[in-house]
C-alpha positions as CSV (number, residue, x, y, z in Angstrom):
1,M,23.8,-28.2,-6.1
2,N,26.3,-28.4,-9.0
3,K,27.2,-25.0,-10.5
4,F,26.5,-26.3,-14.0
5,L,22.9,-27.0,-13.0
6,I,22.6,-23.7,-11.4
7,Y,23.8,-22.1,-14.7
8,G,21.6,-24.4,-16.6
9,F,18.5,-23.4,-14.5
10,T,19.3,-19.9,-14.7
11,F,19.4,-20.2,-18.4
12,M,15.9,-21.8,-18.5
13,F,14.6,-19.2,-16.1
14,V,15.6,-16.4,-18.5
15,S,14.5,-18.2,-21.6
16,S,11.1,-19.5,-20.4
17,L,10.0,-16.8,-17.9
18,S,8.5,-14.3,-20.6
19,T,10.2,-11.6,-19.0
20,F,9.0,-7.8,-19.7
21,A,11.7,-5.2,-19.4
22,G,11.5,-1.4,-18.7
23,T,8.9,0.9,-16.9
24,R,6.4,0.4,-19.8
25,H,5.1,-2.6,-18.0
26,V,4.2,-0.6,-14.8
27,V,2.7,2.3,-17.0
28,E,-0.8,1.6,-15.6
29,F,0.1,0.2,-12.1
30,A,2.5,3.1,-10.9
31,P,0.1,6.1,-11.5
32,S,-3.0,4.4,-10.4
33,V,-1.2,3.4,-7.1
34,G,0.2,6.9,-6.7
35,A,-3.2,8.6,-7.3
36,Y,-4.9,6.2,-4.8
37,F,-2.5,6.6,-1.8
38,G,-1.2,9.9,-2.6
39,F,2.3,8.7,-3.4
40,D,5.0,10.2,-5.8
41,M,6.0,7.1,-7.8
42,T,9.1,8.5,-9.3
43,R,11.3,6.2,-7.2
44,F,9.1,3.1,-8.0
45,V,9.5,3.9,-11.7
46,N,13.3,4.3,-11.4
47,V,13.6,0.9,-9.6
48,A,11.3,-0.7,-12.4
49,D,13.7,0.6,-15.1
50,K,16.5,-1.4,-13.5
51,I,14.6,-4.7,-13.5
52,H,12.3,-7.1,-15.5
53,F,8.9,-8.6,-14.9
54,G,7.9,-12.1,-15.7
55,K,5.4,-14.8,-15.5
56,P,6.9,-18.1,-14.0
57,S,5.8,-20.6,-16.3
58,Y,8.2,-23.5,-17.1
59,L,10.2,-23.5,-13.8
60,A,7.1,-23.2,-11.7
61,R,5.6,-26.2,-13.4
62,K,8.7,-28.3,-12.9
63,G,8.9,-27.2,-9.3
64,I,12.3,-25.5,-9.7
65,I,10.7,-22.3,-8.3
66,S,7.7,-22.2,-6.0
67,S,4.4,-22.1,-7.7
68,D,2.5,-21.1,-4.5
69,A,4.3,-17.8,-4.2
70,E,2.3,-14.8,-5.2
71,A,5.5,-13.1,-6.4
72,T,9.3,-13.4,-6.0
73,Y,12.3,-11.2,-6.7
74,N,15.6,-13.0,-8.0
75,D,18.6,-10.6,-7.4
76,I,20.7,-12.4,-9.8
77,L,18.4,-12.1,-12.9
78,N,16.8,-8.9,-11.6
79,V,13.3,-10.4,-12.2
80,I,10.2,-10.1,-10.3
81,A,8.1,-13.0,-11.2
82,L,4.2,-12.4,-10.8
83,K,1.6,-14.9,-11.3
84,E,-0.4,-14.6,-14.5
85,D,-3.6,-12.9,-13.1
86,N,-1.4,-9.8,-12.2
87,F,-1.0,-9.0,-15.9
88,V,-3.0,-7.8,-18.8
89,Q,-1.9,-9.3,-22.1
90,V,-1.8,-6.2,-24.6
91,S,-0.5,-8.4,-27.5
92,R,0.9,-11.7,-28.1
93,F,4.4,-11.0,-26.7
94,K,3.6,-7.9,-24.6
95,A,2.0,-7.6,-21.2
96,R,1.7,-5.1,-18.3
97,V,1.0,-5.2,-14.7
98,K,-2.7,-4.3,-14.1
99,S,-3.7,-1.1,-12.5
100,L,-4.9,-0.8,-9.1
101,Q,-8.5,-0.5,-10.4
102,E,-8.1,-3.5,-12.6
103,L,-6.7,-5.5,-9.6
104,K,-9.6,-4.3,-7.5
105,R,-12.2,-5.2,-10.1
106,D,-10.6,-8.8,-10.6
107,S,-9.6,-9.6,-7.0
108,G,-12.2,-8.0,-4.8
109,H,-11.4,-7.2,-1.2
110,S,-7.9,-8.9,-1.6
111,F,-6.7,-6.3,-4.2
112,S,-4.8,-4.6,-1.4
113,I,-2.9,-7.8,-0.7
114,K,-1.8,-7.8,-4.5
115,I,-0.6,-4.2,-4.2
116,D,1.2,-5.0,-1.0
117,T,2.9,-8.2,-2.6
118,I,4.0,-6.0,-5.6
119,M,5.4,-3.2,-3.5
120,H,7.2,-5.9,-1.3
121,E,8.9,-7.4,-4.3
122,M,9.8,-3.9,-5.6
123,A,11.3,-3.0,-2.1
124,H,13.7,-6.1,-2.5
125,A,14.6,-4.6,-6.0
126,E,15.1,-1.2,-4.5
127,M,17.4,-2.7,-1.8
128,D,19.4,-4.5,-4.5
129,K,19.8,-1.7,-7.1
130,F,19.7,1.5,-4.9
131,I,19.9,1.3,-1.0
132,Q,22.7,-1.4,-0.8
133,E,24.5,0.6,-3.6
134,D,24.3,3.9,-1.5
135,K,22.8,5.6,-4.7
136,T,21.7,8.7,-2.6
137,P,22.4,10.1,1.0
138,Q,19.0,8.7,1.9
139,D,19.9,5.3,0.7
140,R,23.2,5.4,2.4
141,K,21.6,6.5,5.7
142,L,19.2,3.8,5.7
143,N,21.7,1.2,4.6
144,R,24.0,2.1,7.5
145,V,21.2,1.6,9.9
146,L,20.3,-1.8,8.5
147,V,23.9,-3.1,8.2
148,K,25.4,-1.5,11.4
149,E,22.3,-2.0,13.7
150,V,19.5,-4.3,12.4
151,K,21.7,-7.0,11.1
152,P,23.7,-7.5,14.4
153,W,20.4,-7.5,16.2
154,I,19.2,-10.3,14.1
155,K,22.4,-12.2,14.6
156,R,22.0,-11.9,18.4
157,N,18.6,-12.9,18.5
158,S,17.9,-15.4,15.7
159,K,19.4,-18.1,13.8
160,R,17.9,-16.8,10.6
161,S,20.2,-15.2,7.9
162,S,20.7,-11.5,8.7
163,S,21.3,-10.6,5.2
164,I,18.2,-11.8,4.0
165,G,16.5,-10.5,7.2
166,V,17.2,-6.9,6.3
167,Y,15.8,-7.4,2.9
168,E,12.7,-8.9,4.1
169,L,12.4,-6.3,6.9
170,H,12.4,-3.7,4.2
171,G,9.9,-5.6,2.1
172,Y,7.5,-6.3,4.9
173,F,7.6,-2.6,6.1
174,V,6.7,-1.2,2.7
175,G,3.9,-3.8,2.5
176,Q,2.6,-2.7,5.9
177,I,2.5,0.8,4.7
178,I,0.1,-0.2,1.9
179,E,-2.1,-2.4,4.2
180,T,-2.2,0.3,7.0
181,M,-3.0,3.2,4.6
182,N,-5.5,1.2,2.6
183,A,-7.5,0.2,6.0
184,D,-7.5,4.0,6.8
185,I,-8.9,4.9,3.5
186,G,-11.7,2.4,4.2
187,D,-12.2,3.6,7.7
188,I,-12.3,7.2,6.5
189,F,-15.0,6.5,3.9
190,M,-17.0,4.3,6.4
191,Y,-17.0,7.1,8.9
192,N,-18.4,9.3,6.2
193,G,-21.1,6.9,5.2
194,V,-19.5,5.4,2.2
195,N,-18.8,1.7,1.6
196,S,-15.6,2.2,-0.6
197,F,-15.6,-1.6,-1.6
198,N,-19.0,-1.3,-3.5
199,D,-19.1,2.4,-3.9
200,K,-22.5,2.5,-2.0
201,F,-23.6,5.5,0.2
202,F,-25.5,5.2,3.5
203,P,-26.7,7.9,5.8
204,A,-24.6,7.4,8.8
205,R,-26.2,9.0,11.9
206,N,-23.2,11.3,12.4
207,M,-23.5,12.7,8.9
208,K,-27.2,13.6,9.5
209,K,-26.3,15.5,12.5
210,K,-23.4,17.4,10.5
211,A,-25.7,17.9,7.6
212,V,-27.8,20.2,9.9
213,E,-24.9,21.9,12.0
214,D,-22.4,22.5,9.0
215,S,-22.5,24.6,5.9
216,L,-23.0,22.9,2.5
217,E,-19.3,23.5,1.7
218,E,-18.1,21.8,4.9
219,F,-20.6,19.1,4.4
220,T,-19.5,18.1,0.9
221,N,-16.0,17.2,2.1
222,L,-14.8,14.1,3.9
223,Y,-14.6,14.4,7.7
224,V,-11.5,13.3,9.4
225,P,-12.1,10.4,11.9
226,E,-10.9,11.4,15.3
227,R,-9.0,8.3,16.1
228,N,-5.2,8.6,15.2
229,A,-6.1,11.5,13.0
230,N,-2.9,13.4,13.6
231,K,-0.5,10.4,14.7
232,S,2.4,9.9,12.2
233,Y,2.6,6.8,10.1
234,G,6.2,6.9,11.2
235,E,4.9,6.2,14.9
236,R,2.0,3.8,13.8
237,I,3.4,1.3,11.3
238,K,5.4,-1.6,12.8
239,V,6.2,-5.1,11.5
240,G,5.6,-7.7,14.3
241,Y,7.4,-10.5,12.4
242,I,9.0,-11.3,9.1
243,W,9.5,-14.5,7.1
244,V,13.1,-15.5,6.3
245,K,13.3,-18.7,3.8
246,G,9.9,-20.0,5.1
247,K,10.8,-19.6,8.9
248,E,9.2,-16.8,11.2
249,L,11.4,-14.2,12.7
250,E,9.7,-12.2,15.5
251,L,11.0,-8.6,15.7
252,K,10.7,-8.3,19.5
253,G,13.7,-9.4,21.2
254,P,14.4,-9.6,25.0
255,E,13.9,-6.7,27.5
256,N,17.5,-6.0,27.5
257,D,18.0,-6.0,23.7
258,P,14.6,-5.0,22.0
259,F,14.0,-4.3,18.4
260,K,14.1,-0.4,18.4
261,D,11.3,1.9,17.2
262,E,13.9,4.1,15.8
263,W,14.6,1.4,13.2
264,Y,11.1,1.5,12.1
265,Q,11.3,5.3,11.9
266,A,14.5,5.1,9.8
267,L,12.4,2.8,7.4
268,W,9.5,5.2,7.2
269,D,11.8,8.2,6.8
270,H,13.4,6.6,3.8
271,F,10.1,5.9,2.2
272,A,8.6,9.2,3.0
273,H,11.7,11.1,1.4
274,F,11.1,9.4,-2.0
275,Y,7.3,8.6,-2.1
276,K,6.2,11.8,-0.2
277,P,3.0,10.1,1.0
278,P,0.5,11.5,3.4
279,T,2.0,11.4,6.9
280,N,-1.2,10.9,8.8
281,I,-4.9,10.3,8.6
282,T,-5.7,13.9,8.4
283,E,-3.4,14.4,5.4
284,L,-4.8,11.2,3.9
285,T,-8.4,12.6,4.1
286,Q,-7.3,15.7,2.5
287,H,-5.8,13.8,-0.4
288,L,-9.0,11.8,-0.8
289,N,-11.0,15.0,-0.8
290,E,-8.9,16.3,-3.8
291,N,-8.3,13.2,-5.7
292,H,-10.7,10.2,-5.1
293,Y,-13.0,9.1,-7.8
294,L,-16.0,8.8,-5.3
295,M,-16.0,12.6,-4.5
296,K,-18.0,13.5,-7.3
297,K,-20.8,11.2,-6.2
298,L,-20.2,12.2,-2.7
299,V,-20.8,15.9,-3.4
300,E,-24.0,15.0,-5.2
301,Y,-25.3,12.7,-2.4
302,R,-24.4,15.1,0.4
303,T,-25.8,18.1,-1.4
304,Q,-29.2,16.5,-1.7
305,L,-29.0,15.2,1.9
306,H,-28.0,18.6,3.1
307,E,-30.9,20.3,1.3
308,E,-33.5,17.7,2.5
309,L,-32.5,17.6,6.2
310,N,-32.3,21.4,6.5
311,A,-35.5,21.8,4.7
312,F,-37.1,19.4,7.2
313,D,-35.4,21.0,10.1
314,E,-36.5,24.5,9.1
315,Q,-40.2,23.2,8.7
316,E,-39.9,21.8,12.2
317,N,-38.7,25.2,13.5
318,Q,-41.6,27.0,11.9
319,T,-44.2,24.8,13.4
320,E,-42.8,24.6,16.8
321,P,-44.3,27.8,18.1
322,F,-47.9,26.5,17.4
323,A,-47.2,23.2,19.4
324,D,-49.3,24.4,22.4
325,L,-52.1,25.5,20.3
326,N,-52.4,22.1,18.3
327,Q,-52.6,20.4,21.8
328,E,-55.9,22.2,22.7
């Protein structure tokens, strides 16, 4: 494409995108995600301060950029373009990204995909503005792994662009963290007799047993599901494949040159350093015990259930000695 056309498209992109600069546009999104997952969102806010958010209007309508993409990051303009339904218009010329609760209300079960997508694109911006610039020792360490080890692996095992490949790997990995932890939150609540999608409680069989066996203090906390309870997210989270310019790249490789688990661990270590997330399901359950909005309702529900079942159990114990007399 002629370079003057590129400059022209760039000018149109900037002038028609309706961009919103600065961290004020994630003022609701960032803390809501942090509270939900137990993340320190300082790094996220620092990245947001270096870029712009926008709504792709003119260029999408003209087909210059994809109108199908949920979100895109342009590393020349430093703009994350999100679809209109990801924003709340606060005035005629100002908008902000919706909070997690607003996305959940408006998008239903697919809200986590929205969060995943935004975090994926922010991971691209983080690569652009921090990791590849070696801003901190942690950035430098991950960048070395990506450049010295992952890029050569992609070149050996794929015809895809290795430079774009490492960007996408980082983005998909961060997105997988969101999807994995959100699934775990749903599983934790389901194990405890709570449907977290509609905030409904149900008397799960294992909870009835625990109500009789455990103290009220124990019973009014979330129990930790046994499966993978203490297995680190650094061990669990993997990315099976990534998409590079619309083409799939499987992260497997031949037996003599496999994609290494230690590279996933390097990605997790970097994320864990900055976002300080729960490291496993046990820690995630503890975070939910201390912070989730459903806990107030759960305490009320469990207290009533504990009292009812223990009163019934006590009544049965009192009548049991007379069972033989009643049979006569």
